[in-house]
N, C-alpha and C positions, 0 to 999 in steps of 0.2 A: 207770137206779137210782145215785144217787150213792153215795157211800163211806158219811154216812151214814145213809143208808138201810138198806143191803146192813147193817151194825156192828147195826142193829135187829130187821133177819130174820135174824138167825144164834142160833143155842142158847146154852143156861151152862149154860158149863161146871160137875164137880163141885167145891168149895170144902171140904173134908174140913179144913183148915189153914192157919190166917192167921197159925200164928209169932205167936203172941201179939200179935193187930194188924196186925206189922208187913206182912200184908200187905192192899194195900186191898178193897172186897168185889168181886167182881166178876171177881178178876184172877185168874193162872193165871203161876206162878213157872216160868223158862226160865229156861237154867243158858248159852246163845246169847244174842243179841246180833242179834237178827232185824232186818232192810233192809225201809225202808217209804222210797219217796221219792214226790212227782208229779214227774214230766219228767226231764228225762235228768238222769246226772250232774256237771256242768259243769267243766271244764279249766282250769287258773289257771299264768298267769306271775305268779309273785308279786314281779318288779318293777316289776311293774304294778297291784299287785292293792293295792284300798285299803279302807278299813276308815272310814267319814263318819258321822257327828254336826250338829244341825240341828234347825230344828222351836221350838219354842215361847220364846222369852227364852233363844234357844241363837248364840251367833256359831260359823256353818259351819263344820270342819274337817274334814281326811282325815289318814288314818295308816297308813301304810304296816308293811307284816307287821315287817319289820327293827326300827320304833321302837315297836311293840305289845313283838317278843322283847328290849328292856331296858326292859317293866317287870316288877315285882317274877311272883316267878310263885308259887303254891301248885298244891298239891294238895289233893283232896277224896276221900270216898272216901264213896256214895249212889248208894239204891238210885233206882231210872226203872220209869216205869207208863205205858205205852202206852193212847192211848184205844183200843184196838185187840183188848185186855183179858190183853193179857204185860205181866210186870213180871222182872226182874231187880237183885239183890240185888247191895252191895258195889264196887260200879264206881267205878273208879277213875281219876279226869279228872283233866288238868293244865293250868294255863292263867290266863290274867289274871282275878284276882276282880272287879266290875266296882265294887264301892268300890273298889279298886286304880286302876281305870282311872280313876274319875272323879278319886280325891288326881294322878294320874302326871301327867292332860290338866290339871292348874285347874278342871276344869270344876263350878264354880256350879246345883244346879237354882235355875230360878226359881221363885218362890212361886206363879207362876199354872200352872204345868205339874201337870199330874193323870198325867197315862196318858205311853206312851212304844208307838209304832209299831216293831216290829224286821224288820229286811228282810234277805229270804236271795235267794239264787239258784234259781233266776230267777223270779223278779215274785212271790216270798209274800212273805207277810207278818203278823206279828199284835199282838194291842193286850197290854199289862199295866200295872197301876196302876205308878208308878211309886215305892210300899215295897215292895210282891213285888222289887224287882231291886235294893234294898236291905241283902236279905238276905245273911248271910256267909258264903254255900254257892252267891251265884250266879255262875258262872262262862264267860269265855271260854278254851273250852279247845280247846288243839292236839296233846295228846294221852291215848290211853287206852291202860291198861293198862301206861305206860311205853316207847309208842311211839305215833308218829306217827300220828292218824287216819289212818283210810284213805276212800278220796273219797265212795263209799258212808256214808261218815258223818261227813259234812261238812268233810274235809279243805279248806281249812285251817283254818278254825274256827269252832267252832259252840255256840252258846247253850248252858247250862246249866241248867237249873229243875227242878230236882231235885223242890221237890212237889208242884208240877202235871203234868199228860198232858203227855207227849211232845210232841207236834206243838209248845207254846208252846217249849219248846231248839230252835230254827229250827239245822238244816242251812246252812252256806256262807253265816256271815249276814256282812253286809256295810254295815249301816247302824242307828241310831237316830233315831228323830223323836221329840222333846219335842212333847207336844201337852199344848192346856190342853181337855178332852174328850175321851171317851175313842172309840172309833170301832172296829169290828169288822177282822178282818184275813180272810186267803184262809179258812181252812176256818171261822173264826163266818161267814161269808155263806153259810157252805156246811149252813147244822146243827149247824154242834157250838154249843157254851157258848164265850159268852165272855169264862170263867172257865178251868175244870176246873182246877176242886177235886178229888184222887183221891181219898180220902177221903169225899165226899161224893158222889163218881158223878156229876159234874157234866160228861156226853157230851155230851148235846146240850143245844139251845138249845130251851125253850115244853115237853119234856118232862122229868119225872119219870121213866125210864126204867132197868130194871135187866137189858136183853139184852144179850148180848158181840158178839164174833166173835173164831173160830176161824181166819178167812182167815189171820193170819201165820203160823203151821204152816205154810205154804205157799209163804211167802217164802226170801230167798235169807239167809245168815246167815253172823254172822262171828263 
C-alpha cells in the first residue's frame, strides 16, 4: 500500500478549533516539527555542493553554497502544513527569497516557461506553476529558529512554500528546471494532488477526500 492510500485509509481527528480559520480543514496543530521523508538522509561536502538552474529558455548555471550565502538574506515567519495532517504555526526560516535569487543571478523568466520542476536529493522532484514561486514568502532556507537546519529537515538548503502542503517544500534542494508545460513530480505520480492547496484540501489526485493520516505522530520530532 502506497503512502497516498495509507492516508486515505486512516481516521479523521477531531477539529474543534480552527484558530479563526488559520488552521486548514482536516489538520491537527502540533508544537513539534515532525520528520518525514523518503530514503536516507544525504551527507554533503559543501565544497562540492551546487544548486543548478536550467531548462526552457534558461542558460544552465550552477551556484555554490558560498555564492548563495553572499546573496541577500531574509527571515520569514510562517505556518506550515503537511499532507499527513499536521500543522505548525509561526515557524521562523532564514534564507534567500526566490525573487532575490532570480535578481542576484540575473535570471529572466522566459515567456515560454510556465512551470518549474524542483529537484532535491535523493532523486526527488515536485512541480509548481512559476507564479507560485514568485510570491514574496518563497524561501531557499538554510536556517530554522535561528539555527542551521538539521540534516533530517533538509540541510544545507530546502525550499519553503508555506501556502501549499509541505511535500512541495523540497528538502535537500539541488535544482530548478524551467518548463514550457506542467508535468508531475515524485509524489504527484504516486497519488498526491498535482498542486496541493492546503485550504482546499488538495491532497490526492482524482478524488475529493476528507480522510486524514495520523501516522506522523509515530515519527521522530525535532
